[in-house]
C-alpha positions as CSV (number, residue, x, y, z in Angstrom):
1,M,22.7,23.1,-17.6
2,K,23.9,20.7,-14.9
3,Y,21.2,21.8,-12.5
4,S,18.4,21.3,-15.1
5,L,19.7,17.8,-16.0
6,I,19.7,16.8,-12.3
7,L,16.2,18.2,-11.9
8,A,15.0,16.3,-15.0
9,L,16.5,13.0,-13.7
10,C,14.9,13.4,-10.3
11,G,11.5,14.1,-12.0
12,L,11.9,10.9,-14.1
13,M,12.8,8.8,-11.1
14,I,9.7,10.1,-9.2
15,T,7.4,9.4,-12.1
16,T,8.8,5.9,-12.6
17,A,8.5,5.1,-8.9
18,C,4.8,6.2,-8.9
19,A,4.0,4.3,-12.1
20,S,5.6,1.0,-11.2
21,S,3.8,-1.9,-9.5
22,P,4.9,-2.9,-6.0
23,D,7.8,-5.1,-5.7
24,Y,7.4,-8.8,-4.8
25,R,10.1,-9.1,-2.2
26,P,10.8,-10.0,1.4
27,A,9.5,-7.6,4.0
28,L,12.3,-5.5,5.4
29,T,10.4,-4.8,8.7
30,D,7.6,-6.5,10.6
31,D,5.0,-4.0,9.2
32,G,6.7,-3.4,5.9
33,Q,5.4,-4.3,2.4
34,G,6.5,-7.8,1.2
35,Y,6.4,-11.4,2.3
36,S,7.7,-13.3,5.3
37,S,7.8,-17.0,6.2
38,Q,7.9,-18.7,9.6
39,V,8.5,-22.4,10.4
40,I,5.9,-23.8,12.7
41,E,6.8,-27.5,12.5
42,A,9.0,-29.7,10.2
43,N,6.6,-29.4,7.3
44,R,4.2,-26.6,8.5
45,Y,4.8,-23.0,7.7
46,R,3.1,-19.6,8.2
47,V,3.4,-17.3,5.2
48,T,2.4,-13.6,5.3
49,Y,2.2,-11.1,2.5
50,R,1.6,-7.4,3.4
51,G,0.7,-5.1,0.5
52,D,0.8,-1.4,0.1
53,T,-2.0,1.1,-0.4
54,A,-2.2,0.4,-4.1
55,Q,-2.8,-3.3,-3.8
56,T,-6.3,-4.9,-3.6
57,S,-7.2,-7.7,-1.2
58,A,-7.2,-10.2,-4.1
59,E,-3.7,-9.2,-5.2
60,V,-2.3,-9.6,-1.7
61,Q,-3.9,-13.0,-1.4
62,N,-2.3,-14.0,-4.7
63,M,1.1,-12.8,-3.5
64,A,0.8,-14.9,-0.3
65,L,-0.2,-17.9,-2.4
66,L,2.8,-17.4,-4.7
67,R,5.1,-17.2,-1.6
68,A,3.6,-20.5,-0.3
69,A,4.4,-22.2,-3.6
70,E,7.9,-20.9,-3.5
71,V,8.4,-22.1,0.1
72,T,7.1,-25.5,-0.9
73,M,9.6,-25.8,-3.8
74,E,12.5,-24.4,-1.6
75,H,11.9,-27.3,0.9
76,G,11.6,-30.1,-1.7
77,G,7.8,-30.3,-1.7
78,D,5.6,-31.0,-4.7
79,W,2.3,-29.6,-3.3
80,F,1.0,-27.8,-0.3
81,E,-2.3,-27.6,1.6
82,I,-3.7,-24.5,3.1
83,V,-5.0,-25.4,6.6
84,G,-5.7,-21.8,7.7
85,D,-5.9,-18.3,6.2
86,E,-6.8,-14.8,7.2
87,T,-7.0,-11.5,5.4
88,S,-6.9,-8.3,7.4
89,G,-6.9,-4.6,6.5
90,D,-5.1,-1.7,8.2
91,V,-6.9,1.6,7.6
92,K,-4.7,4.6,7.0
93,T,-6.2,8.1,6.9
94,Q,-4.3,11.1,5.6
95,Q,-5.4,14.7,5.5
96,R,-4.0,17.4,3.3
97,L,-4.7,21.0,2.4
98,A,-6.4,20.6,-1.0
99,D,-7.4,24.2,-2.0
100,Q,-6.6,27.5,-0.5
101,D,-8.1,30.8,-1.7
102,I,-7.1,34.3,-0.5
103,T,-9.5,37.1,-1.3
104,T,-9.4,40.7,-0.4
105,R,-12.5,42.5,0.9
106,P,-12.9,46.0,2.4
107,E,-13.4,46.4,6.1
108,L,-14.8,49.7,7.4
109,R,-13.4,51.1,10.6
110,R,-14.9,54.0,12.4
111,D,-12.7,56.0,14.6
112,C,-14.2,58.6,16.9
113,G,-12.4,61.4,18.7
114,L,-13.1,64.8,20.2
115,L,-13.7,66.5,16.9
116,G,-16.0,63.8,15.5
117,C,-15.9,60.4,13.8
118,T,-14.1,59.2,10.7
119,T,-14.9,56.1,8.7
120,R,-12.1,54.5,6.7
121,G,-12.0,51.4,4.5
122,Y,-9.1,49.0,4.8
123,P,-8.4,46.0,2.6
124,V,-8.5,42.7,4.6
125,D,-7.2,39.3,3.3
126,V,-9.7,36.5,3.9
127,R,-8.3,32.9,3.6
128,R,-10.5,29.9,2.8
129,S,-9.0,26.4,3.0
130,D,-10.4,23.0,2.0
131,I,-9.0,19.9,3.7
132,E,-9.2,16.6,1.8
133,T,-9.3,13.4,3.8
134,E,-8.0,10.2,2.0
135,T,-8.6,6.8,3.5
136,R,-6.7,3.8,2.2
137,V,-6.5,0.2,3.3
138,I,-3.3,-1.8,3.5
139,Y,-4.2,-5.5,3.2
140,S,-2.3,-8.4,4.8
141,H,-2.9,-12.1,4.1
142,T,-1.6,-14.9,6.2
143,L,-1.6,-18.6,5.2
144,E,-0.8,-21.6,7.4
145,M,0.3,-24.4,5.1
146,V,1.5,-28.0,5.2
147,I,4.1,-29.1,2.6
148,H,3.7,-32.6,1.0
149,Q,5.6,-34.7,-1.5
150,G,4.2,-36.9,-4.3
151,P,1.1,-36.4,-6.4
152,K,-1.5,-33.8,-5.3
153,P,-4.7,-35.5,-4.2
154,Q,-7.7,-34.9,-6.4
155,G,-10.8,-33.3,-5.0
156,N,-9.1,-31.3,-2.2
157,S,-9.9,-27.6,-2.9
158,R,-7.2,-26.5,-0.4
159,A,-4.4,-28.4,-2.1
160,Y,-2.1,-26.6,-4.6
161,D,0.5,-27.9,-7.0
162,A,3.6,-25.8,-6.2
163,V,5.1,-25.5,-9.7
164,E,1.8,-24.8,-11.4
165,T,0.7,-22.3,-8.8
166,A,4.0,-20.4,-8.9
167,A,4.0,-20.3,-12.7
168,N,0.4,-19.0,-13.0
169,L,0.8,-16.4,-10.3
170,R,4.1,-15.0,-11.4
171,T,2.4,-13.8,-14.7
172,T,0.1,-11.6,-12.6
173,I,2.9,-9.6,-10.9
174,D,5.3,-9.0,-13.9
C-alpha cells in the first residue's frame, strides 16, 4: 500500500513538472534557464534571459523585456530605453532509440563430415532498431538598456514605461 502511494505521488510530480510552464526566475548558472542582470554604468544595464527548449524566441524576448522593466523599477527609474539587443539560439540535438523489433527467422546450416552432409534449421533472432533524432533550440535574448526618470518621451519606439511594460508582460507568464 505504502509503495503504491509513493509511486502514485512520483507519477503526479513528474506529470505536473512536464505540464507546467517554465519559471520566471534568476538563472542559477551562467548557462541555466532564467534571467541575469549586469551593471555597465550608473544607469546602464545588460539584461539577459535564457529560455528552455519549450520557449519560443518571442517568449524569451518578452521575459528579457519584463526583467528590464523590473530592473528599472528596482533602481528608481520610470522608463527605460533599449540601446542594443540580440537574440541567439543554441541548438541541442538528442538521439534516442525509438522502436526496436526482434523477429525470429530460420537459418539453415549445412554440416559435412565423412559420412555425408546434414542440413539443419536453427532459429535466429534478428533485431531492427530505429533511432529518432530530435533537435531543439534554446533561445537567449540580451538587452542593453538605459534607465531614465520622468515622463517617457513620445515617438521613441525603443522607450518603454516600466510599470506598464511589467504589468502587461506579467500576464503572459502566469
